[in-house]
N, C-alpha and C positions, 0 to 999 in steps of 0.2 A: 492461406492467410489461417491463422492459429488465434485464440481466444486466449489474452492476457488479460490478469489483472495485477495488478498494480497497488501497493500498498502506500497512502500518503501521511504524512505527519510532521507538523512544525509546533515550535513550543519559543520560536523565539520573531524579534520582527513582523508584529501583526500577524501571525498565525492562519487567519482564516484569508487574509489579501497574498499570503505565499501560499495556500492551497490553490486559488483561482487564478493566480500567475501559473504556476504548476499545469492545471489542466490545460489551461492555453495554449502552453508550451507541448503539453501529449499531444493536445489536437493538427500541431503542425509536424509531428515528425515525419521522417519518408517513407514510403510506404505502410503508412498506419492509420487508420480511422478510432479514431475515440468516441466508442460507444456506448458509453455513459458511465456516470458518476452517482456517487452515492452520496448521501445527505453529511454533513457535517458533524462530528461529534468529538465530547472532550472529555479527558478522561485523565486523571492525576498519570506524573513520570513513574516509572518504574523504580527510577533512584531518588530520595528524597531529598527536599531543596529545591530543585526543579521548577520552574512553571508548570501551569497546567499543560499537556498537548491538543491540538488540534489534529484531528486525523479521519480520513477519506477513504474510499478507493474507488479506482477507476478502472475501466474494461476496454482493452485496447481490442483491435485486430489486427494481426501486423504480418508482415514478410520479413521482420527483420530476424536474424538470429539472435539465439542468448544473448549472447556476450555483446551483439552489435546493440541491442537495447538495453545491457546495461551499463554499456559507454556511454550511450545516450542520456540516461536518465541521469546518472554521473554528471556530462553534461549541464545537462539543466540543472542539479544541486547546486555543482559551483559556480551557476552563472546568478542561481542566487541569494549566494553570500556564504554559502556551506564551507565550515571550517573543520574539518577532524580532527578537533586537537583534542579528545578522550573519546572512549569507548563508551557508549550511552550516555554522552553528554548532553547539553543543550544544541540544538539546531534550527538552524531558518528552514531548510527541508530536508526531507526524508524520503524518498521513494525509492520501494522493493518490491521487485518481483514476487508477488506471491502466487500463484500461478504462471504456466504457460503451458498452454493446452492439457495435453494429458501427461507429457514429460515428468519426469524423475531425471533431473539435473544435479550432478554432484562435482560439480567441476572445484577448483581453489578457490575460485573468485566469487560463485554462484551456486548456491542451494535451495532449488525447488522441488517440491512445494519449500514455500519458505520456513526456516526451521522455527519453532515455538509459534507456529501458526495455531495449532490447539491450545494456548494458554491466552491467548490475546485476543479477547472480547474486541477492542478498538478495532483490530483487525476482521473481523468473521463476523461482527454484524453490520460493518457496513456492506462486506463482502455478499452475505445473504440479499442484500434490495438488488444485489446486479448479477447473481449466477442462478440457476436452475435450482428448483428444490431439490431437486433429486441427484446434484454434481457428485459425481463421485471421483477423488482425487487419486492421480497416480498411483500413490500406494496403496489406494483399497477402501481411506477409510472417506466417507460422505458427509459432507457439509453436516447435515441434520446430527447425523452423534455429533463433532465440534461443539456445535451449537448445544447441545442438551449436554454435554462436559464441562462448559464454560458459561457461566450466568452473567446473564448481564446484569453487571457488578461496577458502579464506580463511571458508569458511562452516561453522559447527557448526550443527548441528541440535538442538536440547536436549530433553532428555526430556519429556513429557509430563508435566504438573503436577496 
């Protein structure tokens, strides 16, 4: 089993409920155990004019291969009405493999650690709720270093539902 962190985001069709449904779907994945889920956070969209996002991170222990897991995540997205009409567009659900054990993955369909991770407070702060304080990414960076360089700006931690 490998520890895998999944970034989750939604800004359409009751985003908090989209994330709760995604967590339930993650818990049903084969050869996988849902280990934990961060709190939910709201943040502005990276592109102007879109509704605010609700984000969280889930921790999984899984025996699935990276591309098998990616396919399963995309099936969950599609099952919750995800339409890929424009890059960075609004979405019912976005599930990204942020970290996959201690692997560096550079495939056409999958880059891990997730690209732009270091710039995404809406991923780093929920990740910090689940990951060990001394977590070192496969590329040598530590989570503490990433957090120090990415301030908690524009985020709002939502009360537990």
